[in-house]
C-alpha positions as CSV (number, residue, x, y, z in Angstrom):
1,X,13.4,-109.8,10.4
2,X,14.7,-110.8,13.8
3,X,18.0,-109.3,13.0
4,X,16.4,-106.1,11.9
5,X,14.3,-105.8,15.0
6,X,17.3,-106.5,17.2
7,X,19.4,-103.8,15.7
8,X,16.6,-101.3,15.5
9,X,17.7,-98.1,17.3
10,X,15.0,-98.4,19.9
11,X,15.8,-102.1,20.7
12,X,19.6,-102.1,20.3
13,X,21.8,-102.8,23.3
14,X,23.8,-99.6,22.5
15,X,20.6,-97.5,22.7
16,X,19.7,-99.1,26.0
17,X,23.1,-98.2,27.4
18,X,22.8,-94.6,26.3
19,X,19.3,-94.3,27.8
20,X,20.6,-95.8,31.1
21,X,23.5,-93.3,31.1
22,X,21.0,-90.4,30.7
23,X,19.0,-91.4,33.8
24,X,21.5,-89.8,36.3
25,X,21.2,-86.5,34.3
26,X,17.4,-86.7,34.6
27,X,17.6,-87.5,38.3
28,X,20.1,-84.6,38.9
29,X,17.8,-82.2,37.2
30,X,14.9,-83.4,39.3
31,X,17.0,-82.9,42.4
32,X,18.1,-79.5,41.2
33,X,14.5,-78.4,40.6
34,X,13.5,-79.8,44.0
35,X,16.2,-77.8,45.7
36,X,15.2,-74.6,43.9
37,X,11.6,-75.2,44.9
38,X,12.7,-75.7,48.5
39,X,14.8,-72.6,48.4
40,X,11.8,-70.6,47.0
41,X,9.6,-72.0,49.7
42,X,12.1,-70.8,52.4
43,X,12.1,-67.4,50.8
44,X,8.3,-67.2,50.8
45,X,8.2,-68.3,54.4
46,X,10.8,-65.6,55.3
47,X,8.8,-63.0,53.4
48,X,5.6,-64.1,55.2
49,X,7.6,-64.0,58.5
50,X,6.7,-67.6,59.3
51,X,10.1,-69.1,59.2
52,X,11.3,-70.6,62.5
53,X,14.1,-68.5,63.9
54,X,16.9,-69.4,66.3
55,X,17.6,-66.0,67.9
56,X,20.6,-65.3,70.0
57,X,22.8,-62.3,70.8
58,X,24.6,-61.5,67.5
59,X,27.3,-59.0,66.6
60,X,26.6,-57.7,63.1
61,X,30.2,-56.8,62.7
62,X,31.0,-60.5,63.2
63,X,28.4,-61.4,60.5
64,X,30.0,-58.9,58.2
65,X,33.6,-60.0,58.7
66,X,32.6,-63.7,58.3
67,X,31.1,-63.1,54.8
68,X,33.8,-60.8,53.4
69,X,36.1,-63.6,52.2
70,X,33.2,-65.3,50.4
71,X,32.0,-62.0,48.9
72,X,35.5,-61.4,47.5
73,X,35.1,-64.6,45.5
74,X,31.6,-63.9,44.1
75,X,32.0,-60.3,43.0
76,X,33.9,-59.3,39.9
77,X,37.4,-57.9,40.2
78,X,36.4,-54.6,38.8
79,X,34.2,-54.1,41.9
80,X,35.9,-52.6,44.9
81,X,34.7,-54.1,48.2
82,X,34.9,-51.7,51.2
83,X,33.9,-52.4,54.8
84,X,33.6,-49.8,57.5
85,X,32.6,-50.9,61.0
86,X,31.8,-49.1,64.2
87,X,31.2,-50.3,67.7
88,X,27.6,-51.6,67.8
89,X,25.3,-53.2,70.3
90,X,24.4,-56.8,70.0
91,X,21.1,-57.6,68.3
92,X,18.8,-60.6,69.1
93,X,18.7,-62.4,65.8
94,X,19.2,-65.6,63.9
95,X,22.7,-65.3,62.5
96,X,22.0,-67.5,59.5
97,X,19.1,-65.3,58.5
98,X,21.2,-62.1,58.9
99,X,23.8,-63.6,56.7
100,X,21.2,-64.2,54.1
101,X,20.1,-60.6,54.3
102,X,23.6,-59.3,53.9
103,X,24.4,-61.7,51.1
104,X,21.2,-60.8,49.1
105,X,21.9,-57.1,49.5
106,X,25.5,-57.5,48.3
107,X,24.6,-59.7,45.4
108,X,21.9,-57.2,44.4
109,X,24.4,-54.4,44.5
110,X,26.9,-56.5,42.5
111,X,24.3,-57.1,39.8
112,X,23.6,-53.4,39.6
113,X,27.2,-52.7,38.6
114,X,27.9,-54.7,35.4
115,X,30.7,-52.3,34.5
116,X,32.3,-52.3,37.9
117,X,32.2,-49.9,40.8
118,X,32.3,-49.8,44.6
119,X,30.3,-52.0,47.0
120,X,30.4,-50.7,50.6
121,X,29.3,-52.3,53.8
122,X,29.0,-50.2,56.9
123,X,27.8,-50.6,60.5
124,X,26.7,-48.0,63.0
125,X,24.4,-47.3,66.0
126,X,21.5,-44.8,65.9
127,X,18.9,-43.6,68.4
128,X,15.4,-43.1,67.1
129,X,13.2,-40.9,69.3
130,X,9.4,-40.5,69.6
131,X,9.2,-37.5,67.3
132,X,10.9,-39.6,64.5
133,X,8.5,-42.5,65.0
134,X,5.4,-40.2,64.8
135,X,6.3,-39.9,61.0
136,X,7.0,-43.6,60.7
137,X,4.2,-45.4,62.6
138,X,5.7,-48.9,62.1
139,X,9.0,-47.9,63.9
140,X,9.5,-48.2,67.6
141,X,11.7,-45.7,69.5
142,X,15.0,-46.9,70.8
143,X,18.5,-47.9,69.9
144,X,19.2,-49.6,66.6
145,X,22.2,-51.3,65.0
146,X,22.3,-50.3,61.4
147,X,23.8,-52.5,58.6
148,X,24.2,-50.5,55.4
149,X,25.0,-51.8,51.9
150,X,25.6,-49.3,49.1
151,X,26.7,-49.6,45.5
152,X,27.7,-47.1,42.7
153,X,25.6,-48.9,40.1
154,X,22.7,-47.9,37.9
155,X,20.3,-46.9,40.7
156,X,16.5,-46.9,40.6
157,X,13.7,-44.6,39.7
158,X,10.8,-43.9,42.1
159,X,8.5,-46.4,40.5
160,X,11.1,-49.2,40.9
161,X,11.8,-48.2,44.5
162,X,8.1,-48.6,45.4
163,X,8.1,-52.2,44.2
164,X,11.5,-53.7,45.1
165,X,10.2,-55.6,48.1
166,X,7.3,-57.2,46.2
167,X,7.6,-61.0,45.8
168,X,8.6,-62.0,42.3
169,X,9.2,-58.4,41.2
170,X,12.6,-58.1,39.3
171,X,14.2,-55.8,36.9
172,X,16.5,-58.6,35.6
173,X,15.9,-60.4,32.3
174,X,13.9,-63.6,32.4
175,X,15.7,-66.5,33.9
176,X,18.3,-64.3,35.7
177,X,16.4,-63.9,39.0
178,X,13.4,-65.1,41.0
179,X,12.4,-61.7,42.3
180,X,12.6,-63.0,45.8
181,X,16.0,-61.7,47.0
182,X,14.9,-58.3,48.4
183,X,11.4,-59.6,49.4
184,X,13.2,-62.2,51.5
185,X,15.4,-59.5,53.1
186,X,12.2,-57.5,53.9
187,X,10.6,-60.5,55.5
188,X,13.6,-61.5,57.6
189,X,14.2,-57.9,58.9
190,X,10.5,-57.5,59.7
191,X,10.5,-60.8,61.6
192,X,13.4,-59.5,63.7
193,X,11.5,-56.3,64.6
194,X,13.5,-54.1,62.3
195,X,12.9,-52.1,59.1
196,X,14.8,-51.1,55.9
197,X,15.3,-47.6,54.4
198,X,16.2,-47.4,50.7
199,X,17.9,-44.4,49.0
200,X,18.5,-44.5,45.2
201,X,18.5,-42.3,42.2
202,X,18.9,-43.3,38.5
203,X,22.6,-43.3,37.7
204,X,23.6,-42.6,41.3
205,X,23.7,-46.0,42.9
206,X,21.6,-47.4,45.8
207,X,21.9,-47.6,49.5
208,X,20.0,-50.1,51.7
209,X,20.0,-49.4,55.5
210,X,18.8,-52.3,57.7
211,X,17.8,-51.2,61.2
212,X,17.7,-53.9,63.9
213,X,16.7,-53.2,67.5
214,X,19.5,-53.4,69.9
215,X,19.4,-56.3,72.3
216,X,17.9,-55.1,75.6
217,X,20.2,-55.5,78.5
218,X,21.6,-53.6,81.5
219,X,24.0,-50.8,80.6
220,X,27.6,-51.4,81.2
221,X,28.9,-50.2,84.6
222,X,30.3,-46.7,84.4
223,X,28.7,-45.9,81.1
224,X,27.9,-42.2,80.7
225,X,24.4,-41.1,81.3
226,X,22.3,-40.2,78.3
227,X,22.2,-36.5,77.6
228,X,18.8,-35.0,77.9
229,X,17.3,-33.8,74.7
230,X,17.1,-30.0,74.5
231,X,13.8,-28.4,75.5
232,X,11.4,-28.0,72.7
233,X,11.2,-24.2,73.2
234,X,14.9,-23.9,72.5
235,X,14.4,-25.0,68.9
236,X,11.7,-22.5,68.0
237,X,12.2,-19.8,65.4
238,X,10.4,-17.6,62.9
239,X,12.9,-17.5,60.0
240,X,12.2,-18.6,56.5
241,X,13.7,-22.0,55.6
242,X,14.1,-23.5,52.1
243,X,13.8,-27.3,51.9
244,X,14.7,-29.0,48.6
245,X,14.1,-32.8,48.9
246,X,12.9,-35.2,46.2
247,X,11.7,-37.9,48.6
248,X,8.2,-36.9,49.5
249,X,8.0,-38.5,52.9
250,X,11.2,-37.0,54.1
251,X,10.3,-33.6,52.7
252,X,6.9,-33.6,54.3
253,X,8.4,-34.7,57.7
254,X,10.9,-31.9,57.6
255,X,8.3,-29.3,56.5
256,X,5.8,-30.2,59.2
257,X,8.6,-30.3,61.8
258,X,9.9,-26.8,61.0
259,X,6.4,-25.3,60.7
260,X,5.4,-26.7,64.1
261,X,8.5,-25.0,65.5
262,X,7.3,-21.6,64.1
263,X,9.4,-21.3,60.9
264,X,8.1,-20.3,57.5
265,X,8.9,-23.1,55.1
266,X,9.5,-23.0,51.3
267,X,9.2,-26.6,50.1
268,X,10.6,-27.9,46.8
269,X,10.8,-31.3,45.2
270,X,13.8,-30.6,43.0
271,X,16.6,-28.0,42.5
272,X,14.9,-25.9,39.8
273,X,11.8,-25.5,41.9
274,X,13.9,-24.5,44.9
275,X,15.4,-21.6,42.9
276,X,12.0,-20.5,41.7
277,X,10.7,-20.3,45.2
278,X,13.6,-18.0,46.1
279,X,12.8,-15.5,43.4
280,X,10.4,-13.5,45.6
281,X,11.6,-14.4,49.1
282,X,15.0,-14.7,50.6
283,X,15.6,-17.7,52.9
284,X,17.6,-17.6,56.1
285,X,18.7,-21.2,55.6
286,X,18.6,-23.7,52.7
287,X,18.3,-27.4,53.4
288,X,19.3,-29.2,50.3
289,X,19.3,-32.9,49.4
290,X,22.7,-33.8,47.9
291,X,21.3,-35.8,45.0
292,X,18.1,-34.4,43.3
293,X,16.7,-34.2,39.8
294,X,16.9,-30.9,37.9
295,X,20.0,-29.6,39.7
296,X,21.6,-31.4,42.6
297,X,22.3,-29.9,46.0
298,X,25.8,-28.5,45.4
299,X,24.6,-26.9,42.1
300,X,21.6,-25.2,43.8
301,X,23.9,-24.1,46.7
302,X,26.3,-22.4,44.2
303,X,23.4,-20.5,42.6
304,X,21.9,-19.5,46.0
305,X,25.3,-18.3,47.2
306,X,25.5,-15.9,44.2
307,X,22.0,-14.6,45.0
308,X,22.3,-14.4,48.8
309,X,25.7,-13.7,50.2
310,X,26.5,-15.7,53.4
311,X,23.4,-17.9,53.2
312,X,24.0,-21.0,55.4
313,X,23.5,-24.3,53.7
314,X,22.6,-27.7,55.3
315,X,23.2,-30.6,53.0
316,X,21.4,-33.9,53.6
317,X,22.0,-37.3,52.1
318,X,21.4,-41.0,52.7
319,X,24.8,-41.7,51.3
320,X,27.5,-41.3,54.0
321,X,30.2,-40.7,51.5
322,X,28.5,-37.5,50.4
323,X,29.7,-35.9,53.7
324,X,33.2,-35.9,52.1
325,X,31.9,-34.1,49.0
326,X,30.5,-31.0,50.7
327,X,31.9,-28.0,48.8
328,X,34.9,-26.8,50.8
329,X,34.7,-23.3,49.5
330,X,31.2,-22.8,51.0
331,X,31.5,-21.1,54.3
332,X,29.2,-22.4,57.0
333,X,28.0,-25.4,55.0
334,X,26.9,-28.3,57.2
335,X,26.0,-32.0,56.6
336,X,23.1,-34.0,58.1
337,X,22.9,-37.8,57.5
338,X,19.5,-39.2,56.5
339,X,17.3,-40.5,58.0
340,X,17.3,-37.8,60.7
341,X,14.7,-37.3,63.4
342,X,12.5,-34.2,63.8
343,X,14.3,-33.4,67.0
344,X,17.7,-33.6,65.4
345,X,16.6,-31.5,62.5
346,X,15.1,-28.8,64.8
347,X,18.3,-28.7,66.9
348,X,20.7,-28.5,63.9
349,X,18.6,-25.8,62.2
350,X,18.5,-23.7,65.4
351,X,22.3,-24.1,65.8
352,X,23.0,-23.0,62.3
353,X,20.8,-20.0,62.4
354,X,22.2,-18.9,65.8
355,X,25.8,-19.2,64.5
356,X,24.9,-17.3,61.3
357,X,23.4,-14.5,63.4
358,X,26.5,-14.4,65.6
359,X,28.8,-14.1,62.6
360,X,26.7,-11.4,61.1
361,X,26.7,-9.3,64.4
362,X,30.5,-9.7,64.8
363,X,31.3,-8.7,61.2
C-alpha cells in the first residue's frame, strides 16, 4: 500500500518535478496578463486625457524618420512604405506619445491591407482661419503641423467611420484587437490641443490627418510677412455652382459658404444625384469630390463635359495622391485638397469663374 501511494501520479517525485517546472509558465502568464492590463490602463488614461505628459518642442519629421526602420520590420513585404516630408514648425508635445499615435495609425493601416498595398506617411503645414473654425467649433484658428497616414486597404463605410474612435470598438475578429488603438490616438491628440480628420470609402483605403498646433514662438528674422486675405467682397458672385460631396459636414460647409457669397448652389450627395440636378439647370462650375458613391468625380466630370462644353471643374479630395489623377484631357480642371477653409473655397471658386469668363470673351 505504501508503495502504491508513493508511486501514485499525484504523489510521485516525477509528478512533483513536472508541477514545479510548470510554475514559471504560470508566473509568466500572470506577468503577461499584468502587462496587458497596464497597457490597457495607459490607453484608457490617454483616451480620457489624464495621462501625464512631458511636453517639449518636437519635430514631427524626426518622429517619423525615427520610426521608419521599425515600421519596415513590422509591416509585410507586400506593403510599400512611402514617406513624404515637408518643412514643418515644431509642436509642443510628448515625443513618446506622438510615436504611439503614429505607430497605432500605421499598424491600423497595415491590418487594413491583408493582401498588400501602399502605406504612406506625409507631413505638411496648414493655416486654419476663423471662417473654417466656425464650421468646426472645437478647432482653434492658427498654424498646424499635419501628420497624415494613408493606406490603400479595404476602407470604411460611414457607420464604421462614426465609431472608430470609440473605446473597445473594433472591426477585427475576437482576440485580434482591444479596440483601443484609435481611441488612444484620439485621446493623445486631444490632450495636445489637436484634432483628427478621417477620410475613407469602402474599397478605397483610408486617410487619417492629425493636426497639431504649431509651437508658439517669435517668427524667424527676415521671414516674409503674411499675405493679407482677400477682401470678402472680392469673392462674391451670382453664378450657379454644383457641389457633389458625400461627406455631409463638408458638403454643408461648402453650400453655406457659397450661398453666403451670393451664389446659387445645387447640392448633391453622390454622382448620380449631381447629374439629375443638372437636367434642368446648367451650372457655371462643378465642384466634385474625387471619390463618391454612384459615380465618382472623374466619371461625373466626363458626363458633364459632354452636356456643357467648357464647364470648369474643381476636384476635391482628402487623398493628396488624387491630385496626380486629375484627368489631363479636361481643360481648366483644378484640384483642391480637403479639408479646405471657407475663405480658400470662396477665393478658388472666384478665380476659376473669372478665368473661365476671360477665356470665353477671348475666344
